[in-house]
N, C-alpha and C positions, 0 to 999 in steps of 0.2 A: 552717277558718280564713279562707277566701275572700280578701278584698283587704287584710287587715291587713299593713301594711308593704310592699305591692307598689309603692308610690311610690318606695321606696328602691331597688327593682330597676329600674323602668322610667323613673324620672326622678331618678337619683342626682346628688348634688353632688360626689362624689369616688369614685374607683375604685382598687382595689388588685388587681394580678395576682400570685397566688402560683404559682410555677413558671415565672416569666419566664425566657427562655433566649436565648442568642445562637447556638445550634446550628442550622445551616442546615436548613430543612425541618421542624423540630420544631414541635409545636403551641404550646409556650411562646413560641417565637420569632415565629411568625405572629401570635398574639394580641397580643404586645407591639408588633409593628410596626403592626397595625391600630389598636390603642388610640392610639398616638402620631400616626398619620396621619389619624385620623377627624375631628379638629377639635373634640374634646371640650374645653370651656372650663375645667372644674374640674381639681383636682389628680389626677394619675395616679401611683400608686406601684407599683414593682416589688419583689417579695420573692423572694430566692433567696440562701441563705448562701454559695453558691460564686462569686458575682459582685459586683464593686464597682459596676459600671454596665452598662447594656445599651442599645445604640443611643443613647448619649449621655445617658441618663437614670439617675439614681442608683438603686442597688439595695440594699434593706435585707435584713438577715439574717433577721428574723422580723416577724410582724405587730405584736408588742409594741414594736418599734423605730420604728414609723411615728410621725410627729409628730401624727397625729390618727386617730381611728377612721373608716375610710372607710365611706361609705353602702353600697357594693357591693364584694364580694370575688369575684374570678373565680379559680377553682381549676383548675390544669392539672398536678396532682401525682399520684403513684401512689395507687391507691384506698385502701390501708391508712392513708395519712396524712390522709385527708379528715376523718374524725370529729374528730380532735384539732384540726385547723385550724378547723373549724366552731365547736367549743367555744371556742377561743382568740379567734376573731373576735367571737363573740357576747358573750363576757365583756368584750371591749374596747369594745363598743357598736355593732358592725356589725349591720345588720338584714336584709341580703339577700345571697345568694350565687348565682353561676352556676357549676355544677359541670360542666366540660367532660369530665372524666375518665370513661372507660368501665370496665367490668369489676367491677361491684358485684353480689354475690350478695345474697339476701334479708337475711341477718344483718348484713352490712356496711351495707346501705342503712338498716336499722333503727337501727344505731348512729349514722348521720348524723342521722337524724330525732331521736333521743334527745338528741344534742348540741345541736341547733338549738332544741328545744322550750322550754327554760327562758328563752330570750331572744326568743322569737317571731321567730326569724330565718327568713326565707322563702328557699326553695331552688328554683331552676330547674335541671332535669336530674335526675340525672347523665346522662352519655352523650349530650351534645348538641353542636351546632355553636356555640352561644352566643347572644348577644343583640345586635341592632342597632337603634338608635333614631336615624335620620338627622337629625331636626331639632335634636338636641342634640349631634350629632357623635359619638355613642357607638357604637363598633364593638368590642364585647367578644366577638369570634368569630374563627374561622379561615376565614371566607368569603373569596372571592377578590376582592371589591370591595364598596364601600359603595353601598347603593341611593340613588336620587334621592329627596330628601325629598318627601313627598306625603301623601295622606290615606287610603291603603289599608293596613290592618293584615294581616299574614300570620302565622298560627300553624300550626306543622307538627310532626308526630311524626317526619318523615323529614328527616334532615340533607341528603340529596342534593337533595330538592325545595326546601329553603331556598336553596341556591346556584343551582338552576335558575331559580327564580322571580325571584331578584335579577337574574340575567343577562337574563331575558326582559323584565322590566319596564323595565330600563335601556335595552334596545335599542328598546323602544317609547316611551320617554319617559314612562313611568308612574311616579309617585312612591309611596313607601311610608312610612307613619308609624312602624310597628314591624315587626320581623321577629323572631319568637320561636320558637326551636327547643326543643321540650319534652323531648326525650329520653325517659327512663324515668318521668317525672312522679312522683318520690318524694314531692313536696309539692305545689307549684303545678301545677294541671292546667287543662284546657279551661274548666271552670266558673269558676275563679278569674280567669283572664285575660279571659274574656268579661265578668265582672262589672266588672272594672277598665275595660276598653275601652268598655263601655256608656256610661260617663260621660266618656270622653275626647273632647274637642272636636276634636282633630286627626284622629281616625279616623272617616272617613265611611262606611266599609264594612269588613267583616272577612272574609278568606278563610281557610279552614281545610283542612289535610290531616289526616285522622284514620284511624288504624288500629284503635283500640279506645277506647271511652268508659269513663271511670272516674266513680264517684259520680254515677250517672244522675239522681237527684233534684236534685242541685246543678246539673248541666249543664242539664237541662230548664228549671229555674227561671231560671238565668242567661241561657240562650239566649233564652228567651221575653221576658225583660226587655230584652235587647239588641236582639232583632229588632223590637221596637216602635219603637226609636229609629233603627236603621240596618240595612242589609242584612247578613245573615250567610250566606255561601256555603260549603258543605262538600263536599269530595271525600272520600268514605268508601271506603277500600280493603277488600278481603276480602269480596266479594259472594257468592262461592260457597265450598263446603266446602274445596277445595284452597287457594284464596287465603286463606281465614280461618285455615287451619293455618299458612301462611307468616307471617301477621300475628302469630299467637301466638308462634312461635319468635323473631320479630324483637323483639317488645315484652315477652315474658315474662309475658303476662297473657291471660286468657280473652277471646275475642271472642264477642259475642252474635250471634244470628241476624240476617240482613240485614233481615228483615221487622220485627224489633224496632227496629232503627235507623231504618228508614223511619217507623215509628209515632212514635218519639221526635222525629225531625226535623220531622214534620208538626205534631205537637202544639206544638212550640216555635216554629213559624212561620219556620223557616230553610229555605233552598233547597239541595237536594242536586244535585250534578252527578256524572256517572259516569265521566268521562274526564279525564285531565290537561289535554288540549286544551280541554275545556269550562271547567276552572278558569281557564285563561289567558284564554279568551273572556270569562268573567265579570269578570276583571280589566279587560279591554278595555271592556266595556259599563259597568262601574262607575267607570271612570277619568273619565268625563264625568258631569255631573249631570242626566241626564234624569229627568223625573217623568212616568210613564206614566199617562194618564187613562183609557185603555180598552185593548182588545186587538185593534183593527182596524189592519191593516197595508196601506199602499199602496206599490206597487213602481214605481219610475221607472227606466227603463233605455234605453240606446241599442242594446241587442242583444236580439232576441227570444228567443234560446236561453237567455241568462242569466236573463231573466224567467221562462221556463218552469222552469228549475232552482230558482229561488227559490220559485215557486208550489208546485212538487212538495214541496220541503222543508217549506213551511208546512203543506201538507195532511198530510204524514207526521207532523207534530208536533201535529196537531189545532188549528192556528192559524186565524185568521179573516182572510180577504182582504176589504178594504173594498169595499162597494158605493158607488161615488162618487155624490155628489149630482148631480142633473140640471143645476144651475147650474154646477157644476164641469166637467162634461162639455162644456157649451156653451162655457165659457172655453177649454178645451183645444182644442176643435174650431176655434175662431177663431184660436188662436195657433199651432197645429201644422200641418204639411203633411197633405194628404189621406190619405197612406199611414200615418198613425199608427195604433196598434192600436184606438183607439176605446173602450177599456175598461181596467180594472186587471188585469194590469200595464200601465202606461202606457209603451208602446214608442215612443220619439220618433225612431227610425230611426238607422242607423249613421253618417250624415253629420251628426248633431246637434252643433252648436257650443255655445259658452257662452250665446248669446242664447236658444237653444231650451231649454236646461236652466233658464235664468232664468225664462222664461215658464211652463214647466211647474211649476217649484217654487212660484212665486207663486200659481198657481191651486190647487195641492194644499195649500199651507200655510193657505189660507182654507177648505178643505173641512171642513165640520162633522162629517162621518162618519169622517174620518181621525184616528187617534190617533198613528200613527208612519209615517214615510216611509223606505223603504230606497231609496237612490239608488245606482245602479250605472253603471259605465262600462267598455266594452270598447275597448281602444286601436285606433284606426284612423289612416290617413294623411290622412283627410279633415278632422279637427278636433283641437284641442289638448285632451288629457285634463286637463292642469294648469289651463287656463283654466276648464274646466267645474268642476273642484274648487273653484277660487276663488269661483265663483258660488254653489256649494252652501254654502260657509263664510259668505258674505255674507248669503244668504237665511236660513240657520239663525240667525244673530245677530240678524236683524231680528225674529225671533219671540220674543225674550227677554221682552218686556213683555206678551205676550199670555197670557191664562189661559183655559183650560188650554193649556199649550205643547204643540207637536208635538215628538215625539222624532224626531231625524234620525240615521240610521245610513247608513254608506257601504260599498261594496265596489268598489274600483277594480281590475279584473282585470289580470293580467300581472305581470311581475317588475320589471325595470329601468324599464320605461315608467311604472309606477305609483308608483315610490318617492317622487318629488317631491310628488305629489298626497297620498300617505299622510302625508307630513310636514306638509302644510298642515292635514290633519284632526287630527293629533295635537296640533299647536300650538293649534288652535281647540277642543280637547277634544271633538271629534266622534268617536264610536266608528267604527273602520274595520276591515274584515275582508278577508282575502285571497280568500275564495270566497263565492258567494251562499249556500251551505248554512250556512257558519259565521256569516254575518250573520243569517240567519233564526234559527239556534239562539240567537244573542245576544239577538235580539228576544224569543224565547220565554222566555229566562231572566228578562227584565224582566216578561213577562206572568205567569210563575209566581211571581215575587217579589211582584208586586202582588196576585195571588190569595191568596198566603200571608198577606199583611198584611190582606186582607179577611177571611180566615178567623179571624185573631186577633181581629177586631172584630165577628164575626157574633154576633147575639143569638139564642139558641135559643128556640123556643116553650116555653111553660110545660109542665113534665113532669107537672103535675097529681098524680095518685095515685102516679106512679112513685117519688116520694120517701118514701112511707110504707111502712115495712117492719116485720116482727116479728123484730127482731134477736135478742131473748132466746130465742125459740123456735129460731132457727137455731143459736145457740150451744149449746143443750141437745142438739140432734141431733149436732152435731160432737163435743161433749164425751163423749157416750155412746159413740160409735164409737171414739174414742181411748182411753177408759177400758177398752174391751173388747180393746184391743190391735190393732185393725184399721186397715189403711191405705186401705181403700176402703169407701165406703158401699154398702149394698145398694140395689137399684133402688127399693125402697119408701122407704128413708131419703133417697135422692137426690131423689126426687120431692117428698117432704115438705119437704125443704130448699128446693127451688125455690118451693114454694107459700108459704113464709114471706115471700118477697120478691115475691109477686104474679104469678109466672109460671104461666099456666094449664097444668095437668097432667092426664093421664088417671088416674082413681082406680085404684090398683093394690093387690092383696091378696096375702098370702103363704099358701102351703100346704106342709105338711111332707112329704106323700107323694102318690102318684097318686090315692088314695082321697079325700084332702082336696081335691085339685085338682078332682075330679069334683063335689064338693059346692059349691065356690066357683063353678064354671062354671054350675051349675044356677041359682044366685042371679043371676048376671050375665045369663044368657040369658033371664030373665024380661022384661028391659027392652031387650035388644040382640039383634041377629041372629046375631052371632058373637063369639067370644072368642079371646084369645091366651094361650099358655102359654110361659114362659121358664124356663130353669134359674136357680137362685139359688146362686151360688158365689163366694167371695172371690177364688178363683184364676182365674176365667174372666171376662175383660174383654169380649172380642168373642164374644158368645154364638153368633151365626150361623156362626162359623168351625168350631164343633164340633157343629153340628146341634142347638143348644140353644134354638131358637126355632121354634114352630109357630103358624101363622096360620090365620085363617078357620075356626075350629072351631065347628061349628053345633049340637053336642049335648054333654051332660055326658059321655057315654060316649066320644065322640071326644077330649074333653079328657083323660080318664084314660089312654086309649091313647097319646096324644101324650106325656104325662108319662113313661110307661113307655119309650117309644122314645127320649126325650131321655136318660133314665138310661143306656140301652144305648149310645147314641152317646158320651156323656161317658166311660163306663167304658172304651170302646175307644180313644178319641182322647186323653183326658186322665185316665188312671187315677189320677194323683197328686192330682187336684182333689177337695176336700171339698165335696160337694153339701149345702147347708143346706136345700134344698127347692125350691120353685117360686114364681114370681109369676104371677098370673092377672089379666087385665084385659079390658075390652071391646075388641072390634075396631073401631077408629075409621077410617072412610073419609070424609074431608072432600071434597066435590065440588069439582073445579077446584083442588085443593090442590098446593102445591109442597113438596118435601122440602128443608129447610134444616138447616144446622148452626150453632149458636152455642156458644161456649165460651171457655175461658181456660187459659193455661199459665203456668208460672213461668220466665221467661227469665233466664239468668245475668247479663245486663247491666242490663236495664230493669225486672226484676221481673215482676209479673203483666201478661200481654199478652192482650188480647181477640181473638177470632176470629169472623168471620161468613163464610158462603159456602153453596155448593151442597152439600146433604147426601145422606143415603142410604148404601147399602153401597159405592158407588163414589167416596166422597169423596176418597180418596187418588189415584184415577186422574184425576178431573176437575181436582183441584187449583185450584179456583176459590174462593179465599179472600182475605179482607182482614183486616188487623190494626190495632189501635189501643190506646192506653194507657187503662186505667181510671183514674178513673171517667169515664163518658160522660154527655153530655146528649143531648137529642133531635137537635140539629144534628150533633153529632159522630157519633152512631149513623147518621144519614142519610148523611153523607159516607162513612162506612165501607162502607155497603151499596152506594153508587154506584160503588165501586172494583171491584166484581165483575161478571162477565158475566151472572149470573143476575138481576141487578137489572133489566135491560131487560125480561126476561120477567115479573118481578114487577109491572111497571107495566101489564101487560095487552097482548094482541095478538090480532088477528082477533076471534073471538067469545069469547075468554077474558077475564074481567074482571080488573081490577087487584087484587092481593092487598092486605090491610090493612097497608100499609107502615108507618103510624104505630104500629100494634100490634106489629109486628116490632121497630121502633125502641125502643118502650117495654120490650120484653122484653130487648133489649140493655142498656138503661140499668139495669134492675133487676138483671140478672145482673152488670153491672159493679160495682154497689154491694155485692152479695153477696160478690163476690171481694175488693173493696177493704177491706171492713169485717171480714173474717174471715181472719186469718193462717193458720188451719189448712188452708185450701183450697190445694192445689197444682196440681191439674188438674181441669177440669170441662168436659164437653161434653154438649150436648143434641142428639141425633141419632137420629131426625129431629125437627125442629120443623116441624110441618105449618102451612102458612099459606095461607089463601084470602081471599076478599073479606070474610068475616065475622069473621075473627080468627086467632089462633094457638093451637096446642096442642102441648105437649111429650109425645111418645110414649115416649121412652127417655132416660135420663140416666146418666152415669157421673161419679163424684166421687172423687178421691184426696185423702187428707189426711195431715198430719203434725203432731206437737206442736211449735209454734213455740219453746217453751222448750228443746227438745232439738235441733231442726233448724230454725234461723231461716229464714224465707222472705226472698228478696231484696226489699229495700224497694220500695214503690211509687215510680215515677218522678214521679208527679203526686199531690200531696196532695189527698185527697178533701174534699168539702164537710163541714165539722165539725158534723154534726147534733147532737152532744152539747152544743153551745153554744146550742141553742134553748131558750127559757124563756118561759112566759107571765107577764105582769105587768100592772099597772094603775096609773093615776095619777088622782087626784081631778080632776075637770074635763075629763078626756079619756076615761077608761074603760079597757077592757081592750085589750091589744095583745100581739103576739109579739115578743120580743127574739130576733133570729136573725142569723146571718151573711148578708151580701148575696149574691145569686145573679145570674148573667148575665141570666136572664129578668126581672129587676127593672128593666131599662132603661126600658121605657115608664113605669113608675110613678116612676122617678127623675127623668125629664124633667118629669112632672106635678108632682112634689115641688118642683123648682126654680122652677116658675112661681108657687109660693105663698110665695116668700121675697123680701122687699123688697130694694131696691138697697142700703139701709143695712146690712142683715144680710149681704148678699153681700160688701160691703166689709170687714166685720169678719172673715169667714171666709177670703176669697181675696185680701184686700188690694187688691181692685179691685171697683168696682160693676158691672162688665160682664165677668165671666169667660166663657170659651169655652162656647158652648151648642151645639156641633156634635154630630152623632151620634157621632163618634169620641170626643169627651169623655165623653159619657154611657156609651158602651160601655166605655171605659177605667175609669170609676168603678165599674162593676158587674162587670166581668170581671177579678177580682183573682186573684193567685197566693197561695193560702192558705199557701204555704210561707214567704212573706216579708212578707205584709201581711194585714190584716184590717179589715173594715168591718162593724159591727153596725148593723142597722136596727131601729127600732121600727115595726112594720107591722101593718096590718089586712089582710084578704084583698084589699082593693081599693086601698089607698094606703099611702105611706110618711109617717111622722110626724116622723122624725128619723134622723140618721146619725152614728155615732162611728167614727173610722177611725184606724188606726196603720199606718205603713210602717217596717219595720225596716231598719237598715243591713245591707250584705251580710255583715257578721260576726255578725249576729243577736245583738247585745248591747244596742244602744240603738235606740229607735224614736221617730219623730215622730208626734204625735197631732193630731187636729182633730175638732171636733164642731159640728154645726149642727142646729137644730130649726126646723120650720116656723114662720114668723113669727107666725101667729095662735095658736100653742100655747106661746109662750115664757112663762117665769115660773111654770110649773106643776110643775116638778120632773122633766120628761122628760129634759133634758140630764144631770141628776145620775144618773138611772137608767142612761142609756147609758154614761156615763163609768165608773160602778162596774163595769158588765159588761166594758168594755174593759180596765180595770185588772186585774180578775180574770183575764182571758184572758192579758194580758201577764205577770202573775206565773206563771201555770200554764205558760207557754211558756219560762220561765227568763230572760226579758229583764232587763237590769240597770237601765236607766233609761228612763222615759217622759218626753219633753220636747216642747215646742212653743213657737212664737212667737205672742204675743197682742198686738194693738194696744193701746197704753196707754189709748185711748179706750173699749176694750171692757170696761167696769167690771163688767158682769154675768158675763163669762167669767172675769175675774180673781178675782172673789168665789167662783165655783164651784171654781176651782183651789185657792184657799186652804182651802175646806171639805174638799177631797179630799186635802189634805196636800202640795200642790205648794209649792215655794219659788221665789222670784224670783231671777234672775241679774242682778246689777247691771251686768254687762259688756255687755248688749245696748244697741242704739241708744236714744236718748231716747224715740222714739215707739213703740218695740216693747219688750215685756217677755218675756224668755225664762223659761219656767217649767219646773221639773224635779221629777220624783218618783222617788227611788230605790226600787227594787222589792224588793231584797234579801230 
């Protein structure tokens, strides 16, 4: 349902409280008091049949008695009364409710949703603290105070943290735009509120406390959209098994593995913090508007010890200390006493007064290598800390017109002695921290956020053949195994499955008994020095655990004896296992090779989850793995690999050459699409995947499967590239081309495409003759979220000819469209072909309406729309025609 009617919840014009009370200490009394004292300008109605008035305000017996249907109803009544009240409110015309009441079991919660659904009434809660929107004076909560109005939004699953962060931000002078207590998330959840706040101009950044994610595809899509516009900072609780269990009992829902959450957050471009203190620090750093241009930090201090602490903290977090320019060092040498440190950290000595801080600040603010400055002060009797703070405020303000700006952070050490200085920084919106370590952590949060934004905009190299798969052959292998009632593929089937998606495998053969093993070994040993024999049994997953693998067999007789010994081992250790035979393959020894593992599992929260790491029989012991959401591209695969320790070895060391890293990445990409496109796959791992400088080779693979009709797989968190919407076509005067969805690696061709569109045509498409031509613009145009938007290109292998695009609203009911064709190719029918393809996709997606704004002067586009069945909306401005196509 996403943002439908959420404006009635977050920006209501009238509010009713059902369960208002005058009983001291009751929830109904506290919420009533907060509503009246918050400053809300609209009507506030109290409903309770046992009272005539409460706190001087009239009290009505029922919702039906109210003089109007309130936009928002707040419920603080016993759980069993809530479904009926929701139905009554919805029938009256209310479209949003905050359910503060706790104590809902699954059945009662469903009754609430059933009552709300006919009216599209949105619900926050139940079991929540409530809702606070300071800029409209709405305090529909039992929190202890109203936050200061500001531009940070806070969404929390914990009511205790709601009140804590309200108190903390008020003490620091930090303002909040929204405080949303989610409670049990029966209806509106993280994804819904992120979608709404993404377009909210009052919210410059969003802080989240999360215990468990619901509707991962919606969350990832909404978070990705929001993170492109503003910072999203998440504190996720339940990182280990014990804590995760606590989160389950607290929220009544399953918690996914921590690595799955990390993968989802990274893919969405949001920033994760691990401690409550870090969330508060994030609020501190985001309460000011710094824009970080790079990741180099310069430290200015009057105390050498504080500088060392900050430097150590920066090193611990893999931060970068600025190497100051020679010209900057010369300025500092001229302005500072001979005893200054002479390098970064810039220690200006304990007797430094305001003038020395001013001279140092001016030199550092002009340093081209510096991206941020951490200014610190240790209180002494030799100089005024407050005067030094005033200088920092003045010099930071002088930098406002310079681009790129320097980010300034401060840490005035001490308690009472630093209070006045910290107030100066808060008033000037300069982030200030109590300790050097906290200040460095704040800086690194800015660095990580910037990197997350860069990753959202990164353009991957072309995957080339990685996108060409034999999906039909893969389906047949999976269908055959399921038809036979098996939950795992044989080794031969597993390798055949990998081969359909282009992953190199060792040819593997089956043999029914030791004699057949001997014959297969004889064939293999004609071309190879040795062979391998393994047991073939659906009940035995880890063959080496039961002595089911024999290596380096150099004669057919050795292979037969090995098979007989394997049978004896299995009979002794796993007598219940049914042995279907053996697999026989050549013994492969790649020189200078690494043993890797790549695979995927089905996570309860995010669905399919990719894995990469150090492989071999000790994979559980080394625990050197990284995870990511499928599908991957080459850039995402590379980033995944870089998270592991073995990646440093893969790049080569001493006389050992680098492994074929791009081929490893291609294998990850191919495997990710195999998993994404086939719901039957539940678990898959390739271990070991051998890799050396020449390439990769899968030696062994395990695949578990299930019938998705009987046991549905958890949905993919990220919608994959829709290869089924690729189609060859042609137009007279242009020739053949491919109609296909746009891809991130189209960015270079998209920029070249733009260069061949006239200013007049750009005016018609973008309503300006000079649209943005930055890299970020072209990356944004090509890196789309297939879950909520689509762009089809008419393309040859080397260039783009035209683009048709739609962007759906968050409710996925209506979509805005646009189309543009290279200027030298207009009038040949290419735009018509693109629009037909786009309309077909919109219909297949179940969208209701396709609409767009066309300049009245764009007569050729208006003619195209008429031919395709669009109608014109007369309510549009005179110079713009709004065209609509019902898709029904």
